[in-house]
MIKESE-501073 format. One line per 4 residues: for each residue x, y, z of C-alpha. Coordinates in Angstrom, 2 decimals, padded with zeros to 5 digits. Example, Ala and Ser with C-alpha at 12.3 -4.5 7.8 and 13.67 -1.06 7.14 Angstrom:
# residues 2
012.30 -004.50 007.80  013.67 -001.06 007.14
//
This chain:
# residues 216
083.80 -001.00 -000.42  084.48 -004.36 001.14  080.99 -005.79 001.57  080.02 -009.25 000.45
077.10 -008.48 -001.84  074.46 -010.19 -003.90  072.41 -008.61 -006.66  068.85 -009.90 -006.31
067.07 -010.36 -009.65  064.83 -013.39 -009.15  062.00 -011.84 -007.15  059.93 -008.68 -007.40
059.43 -008.31 -003.63  063.08 -007.71 -002.76  065.59 -004.89 -002.79  068.18 -004.66 -005.57
071.21 -005.58 -003.48  071.97 -007.46 -000.27  075.20 -006.44 001.53  076.95 -008.20 004.41
080.02 -007.40 006.51  081.39 -008.91 009.71  079.72 -006.17 011.79  076.35 -005.58 010.14
074.24 -006.13 007.02  071.73 -004.18 004.96  069.71 -004.15 001.74  069.97 -001.41 -000.86
067.98 -000.07 -003.77  068.70 002.57 -006.41  066.10 005.01 -007.73  066.08 007.36 -010.71
063.29 009.26 -012.43  063.02 011.13 -015.71  064.41 014.62 -015.31  061.21 016.06 -016.78
058.94 014.18 -014.41  056.99 016.58 -012.18  055.05 015.19 -009.22  056.77 012.27 -007.51
054.73 010.31 -005.00  056.31 009.36 -001.69  055.61 005.73 -002.60  058.00 006.07 -005.54
060.92 006.14 -003.11  059.80 002.80 -001.60  060.78 003.59 001.99  058.12 001.31 003.48
058.87 -001.40 000.93  062.58 -001.29 001.80  061.70 -001.81 005.45  059.61 -004.84 004.51
062.45 -006.18 002.34  065.04 -006.20 005.14  064.07 -009.77 006.06  065.82 -009.60 009.43
068.60 -007.19 008.49  068.86 -004.08 010.68  069.30 -001.48 007.95  068.29 -000.50 004.44
069.48 002.17 002.03  067.82 003.96 -000.89  070.16 005.85 -003.23  068.76 008.64 -005.44
070.07 011.53 -007.56  070.35 014.57 -005.31  068.20 016.78 -007.58  065.27 014.35 -007.45
064.93 014.26 -003.67  062.45 016.54 -001.84  064.21 019.72 -000.70  061.43 020.82 001.64
059.24 019.11 004.20  058.50 015.54 003.10  057.04 012.44 004.67  059.80 010.27 003.20
062.29 011.57 005.77  059.97 010.79 008.66  059.36 007.31 007.25  063.09 006.75 006.76
063.89 007.52 010.38  061.00 005.47 011.78  061.92 002.46 009.62  065.75 002.73 009.80
066.04 003.25 006.07  068.90 005.53 005.07  068.17 007.85 002.15  071.40 008.80 000.40
072.44 010.42 -002.87  074.76 009.14 -005.57  077.18 011.80 -004.35  077.26 010.17 -000.90
077.86 006.83 -002.61  080.73 008.30 -004.65  082.30 009.66 -001.46  082.10 006.22 000.15
083.71 004.52 -002.86  086.55 007.02 -003.02  087.08 006.87 000.74  087.41 003.09 000.53
090.15 003.55 -002.07  092.03 006.08 000.04  091.51 004.85 003.61  090.71 001.17 003.16
087.60 -000.97 003.28  087.36 -001.36 007.09  087.16 002.42 007.50  084.39 002.87 004.93
082.42 000.00 006.48  082.73 001.78 009.82  081.66 005.11 008.31  078.56 003.66 006.67
077.63 001.94 009.93  077.90 005.30 011.67  075.56 006.81 009.06  072.98 004.06 009.61
073.16 004.63 013.37  072.72 008.38 012.87  069.52 007.89 010.88  068.23 005.38 013.42
068.86 007.81 016.30  067.10 010.80 014.70  063.79 012.15 015.96  061.13 011.23 013.38
059.94 014.34 011.54  059.42 015.59 008.00  062.15 018.23 008.23  064.55 017.98 005.28
067.18 020.16 006.98  067.33 018.05 010.13  067.69 014.83 008.15  070.45 015.97 005.81
072.34 017.84 008.52  072.50 014.60 010.49  073.69 012.51 007.54  076.10 015.08 006.10
077.71 015.94 009.43  078.29 012.26 010.09  080.29 012.11 006.86  082.19 015.34 007.40
083.16 014.74 011.02  084.25 011.13 010.54  087.62 011.82 008.91  089.38 014.79 007.37
089.96 012.67 004.27  086.19 012.33 003.85  085.78 016.10 004.14  088.32 016.66 001.35
086.62 014.11 -000.92  083.26 015.69 -000.07  084.34 019.11 -001.39  085.42 017.64 -004.72
082.33 015.48 -005.17  080.01 018.38 -004.32  081.52 020.42 -007.16  081.21 017.50 -009.56
077.59 016.93 -008.50  076.74 020.56 -009.34  078.40 020.22 -012.74  076.58 016.94 -013.42
073.21 018.58 -012.67  073.88 021.26 -015.30  074.93 018.63 -017.86  071.87 016.46 -017.14
069.54 019.45 -017.39  071.02 020.56 -020.72  070.79 017.03 -022.14  067.15 016.75 -021.07
066.28 020.14 -022.56  068.03 019.26 -025.84  066.14 015.96 -026.05  062.78 017.60 -025.33
063.44 020.34 -027.90  064.32 017.73 -030.53  061.22 015.70 -029.64  059.01 018.79 -029.92
060.49 019.55 -033.35  059.98 015.94 -034.49  056.31 016.06 -033.47  055.79 019.40 -035.23
057.07 017.85 -038.47  054.59 014.95 -038.39  051.82 014.72 -040.95  048.22 014.56 -039.73
048.09 010.78 -040.18  051.43 010.29 -038.40  050.29 012.51 -035.54  047.10 010.46 -035.09
049.12 007.22 -034.97  051.50 008.82 -032.46  048.63 009.80 -030.16  047.04 006.35 -030.38
050.35 004.71 -029.46  050.97 007.18 -026.66  047.57 006.51 -025.13  048.11 002.74 -025.59
044.61 002.50 -027.07  045.30 -000.71 -028.98  046.35 -002.48 -025.77  043.29 -001.16 -023.97
041.03 -002.34 -026.79  042.56 -005.84 -026.62  042.08 -005.87 -022.84  038.42 -004.90 -023.23
037.86 -007.51 -025.92  039.28 -010.23 -023.66  036.62 -009.64 -020.99  034.18 -012.57 -020.86
031.70 -014.12 -018.50  033.90 -016.06 -016.09  031.05 -018.25 -014.87  031.22 -017.22 -011.22
027.46 -016.71 -011.05  026.94 -020.28 -012.27  028.45 -021.69 -009.06  025.18 -022.58 -007.29
//
């Protein structure tokens, strides 16, 4: 896409990627959750953390699979607008990459800047429709080429969701069958491992008097 970038691996309190262009800079992070995971906490999307990890940069971006983002009212959209953190999907990212190939890197850098400015200019609220209308319209009205790419990627995103769902269901069905075939002893071992009881026992055994009360 034309950004000078650095993948940050050394520290835990940083985003995944730092991106710089002549006009602006930002940090980015990618999120993904198990397809079978139910309740996702707003903290899982790390909107506030991304704001803290800007370290002087004006913008931040969190990229997530479209099917794992809240589709109704959610605090993450309000937080994103307040903190100038752009929430995007992997489909948006695919559109940007393809647009860079077709229109050139300067144009995609300009488009992404426009998206950041759109998020920054929004009125802070939890409304999912208002957020995604703002982001999506910025893409679609920027260039007819983007609109054409958008149509193709939207179809592929729908197909990918079906494939991912079928793979997850096949895995869970196979896992259920494997568990049903376990002997009683194997099932007990499986439960103990799943509850991490051995680790918890070792942690309890390591507790000792640390001598704090002896400091007189």
